[in-house]
N, C-alpha and C positions, 0 to 999 in steps of 0.2 A: 475362435478367442485368443487375445494374448493378453499381458499384463503392463501396467503402468505402476511404478512405484515410484515414493517420496513424494514429499507435501507440495513442492512446485510442479512438477508435471502432471499430478492427479489434479489441482487446483486449475490449473491450463487448459486440461481436457473438460472438465466440467463448464469452463467459461468459454470454451472453443464451441459447446454444443455436441462434442465427440459422443456416440452411442455408447453408454455404460452399462453394462449388466448388474455389476455388484461392486460396492466396495469394502473392503476388508480394513477394519480399524481397530488400534489396539485402546482398548477401554483404558478411560482415565489419564489416556495421553493429552495434556493441555497443548502441545505444539501444533497438534492437527485439530483444535476445537474449528478455527476458522473453513477449513477443507469438509468437516463432517459435515457442519452446519450448513454449507452452502449445497452438498450435495443432498440433503435432506430437503433443502426448500425446492431443488429440484425433482423430488420424488424419486430419488437413486436409492434403490435399498442400500443400507447400512448394515454390516454385520459385524458384529464384535468380536475381535479375535485377541491372541495374545501374541506379543512380539517375535519370541521362537515360531511361531507358526506361520507370520507373516515374512520372517527370514527364509524360512526352509521355501515359500511358496517363489522366491524369487532366487531361489540356489544359494539362497545363503550370504547373499549382499545385504547391503543397510538398507532395509526398506524404509526408515524413518518411521515406523506404526502406520503404514496406511499403503494399499495395495488395491488396484482399481482392474477388474476385468472388462476390457473393452474388447472392439471389434477389430479387426487387423487392421494394420495402418492403410490409408489408403491413397496409393502413390496416383500422380497426375500424368498428362501428359505435357510434351515440351510447348504444345500450343496453350494451356492451361496457363503455364509460368510465363508465356508471352501476352497473355490477355491481363495478366497482373498488372503487369507494366503499363499496358494500355489505358484500365481501369485506372491508374494513378497519373495518366497523362505523361510517362516518364520514358525514355529511351531504355530498352531493355537491357539488365543487369544479372547475367547468369553465372554462377559457378559451377562447373565441368569436373567431374573426381573421375581421374581415371585408374581404377583396380586400386582404391583407397580401402584398406582391410581393416585397421584398427576402428574397433565402436567407439572408442574415446575421441577419436580422431573426427569422426563422422559427426559424433553428437554435437563436439564442441564446435564443427562446422557450419553445421545447420543454426546453432545459437548465435553466431556470429553474423551469419546471412539474414535472420530476424531482426538483431538488433541494429547491425547497420543498413538495412535498408534496402539490400539485394531483392531480386524476385522470386528466385529459386535456385534449387540445385539439382544435377543430373548425376547419376550414378550408373552403374552396371548391374544386370542381372546376373551375371555368372563372375567368379573369381573376385569378387570386391562385396564389403558389407555391404547388408541391407539393412533398415530399420528396424531395429530391435529395444526389447525392453531397455537394454543399457545404453544405445543410443538414445531412447527417449527420456532417460534419467539424466545422462549426461548433457542433452540440450536444456533442461530445464524447462520445459515446458514449451520449448520453440517450435517443437515437432507440429503443435497443433494449429500454426500459424503458416508454417512455409511448406510451399509445394513441390514437392520431388519427386521427379521423372525418372524412373528405371527403364533404360533402354539396354536394347542387344548390342548394339554398335554404338560405341563413342565417336569411331570416326564418319560414320554418316549421319550421325546426329549432330557434329560441327559442320557439315556440308550442309546439311539443312539449315542450320542458324546462320550460316555465311548467307545461304538464298533469301534470308530474311533480312537479311542486312547488318548481322552481328560481326564485328571485329575481335578473332580470337587471339588473345593473348595465352601464350605457354610459359609456366613458371618453370624456370630452368637455372640452375647452376653456373651453367655454362653460357648462358642468354647472352645476346649482343647487345641488350640495350639492359641500362640502369633503370629499372621500374619509376625511382624518384623522378626520372631525368626524360621520361616517355609521357607523352601526352595521350591520355586516358579520357578521350571522348565519345558521345554519341552511343551506341548499341554496342553491349561489350560483352565477351566471354571469357572467363579467367581457367584454364585449365590448371588442374593441381594433379602431380602424378602420385605413384606409389611411394609409399613409404619409406622402401630401400631402393626401389629402382627408378623412380623417376617416372617422367613421362613416355609412354612406348613408342617406340620408332615410328608406328605409321602416326598415330596421333600428334606427335610431334612434328610430322613432315606437312600436315594439314593445319597447324597454327600459323596464322598470317605472321607473327613477332613471337620470339621467346624472348621473356624477360627475366632480370636476376634481382634479386635483394641482394643489395652490397654487404658484405661481411668484413668487420674489423676485427675481430677475436681469433683464437687460433682452431676454432672448429667453423667450416665451412657451409654448415647445412642446420636448418632449423627443422622443428615437428612441422610435419605436413598443417596441423591445424593453426599453428602461429604463423607459417608463411601465408596462408589463406588469409586470415585476418588482417596481416599487415596489409596484403594487396587489395583486400576488401575497402579497409579505410582509407587509402590513397586513391583508389577511383573516388570515394565518395568526398575526402578531402577536395580532389580536384573538381569534381563537380561543383561542389560547395560555393567554391572559389569564385564560380562563374554566375552565380545567381544574383 
């Protein structure tokens, strides 16, 4: 079992049909009334708790007065993500994360993927952040809707996606193409690298094109989740222009 905490993540977990064992709620907290009511309407056991106990359950992070005990996050296969695109009758659009380590970045990326309509995320099993309670909290409920595939080898996964017809773009500060001047059409994979080191050499070599986000300030790099959000939006913007 794992824990989800915070008003929005718990609400989305209930609404998406995620298996919830129990919900622990701060008695008298009006901010979470709607979540508690929804839980009881769905016959989920709600246990009254005090705020200090709830914060302790989540290692003294701000629980917002509500914590849900749920089944472990269920990862998907790459083909499951491709199926989402097929069901929507859309060209696949996947975000591929090469050793992203910060749970806040992963959570924010998953949230951007859900909000902007990309079809899923690929992460690594080792040397990378997994979907934890912090990730789910930062994602603000998006983890309930976004398929995340956890793979052993990013390079092999990229090769598989190429066989499926995807064109792979790697985000790199030294990329030869400006993302705003690059045609982002059809089936697409966007690769985002590690917060400190960027995309690893072998993964970079297997990208079809390396693209950069132009900078005009004194600092020449962006946070990984911000870069991802900008890139997702640019893909969606270009696709919408053609509708």
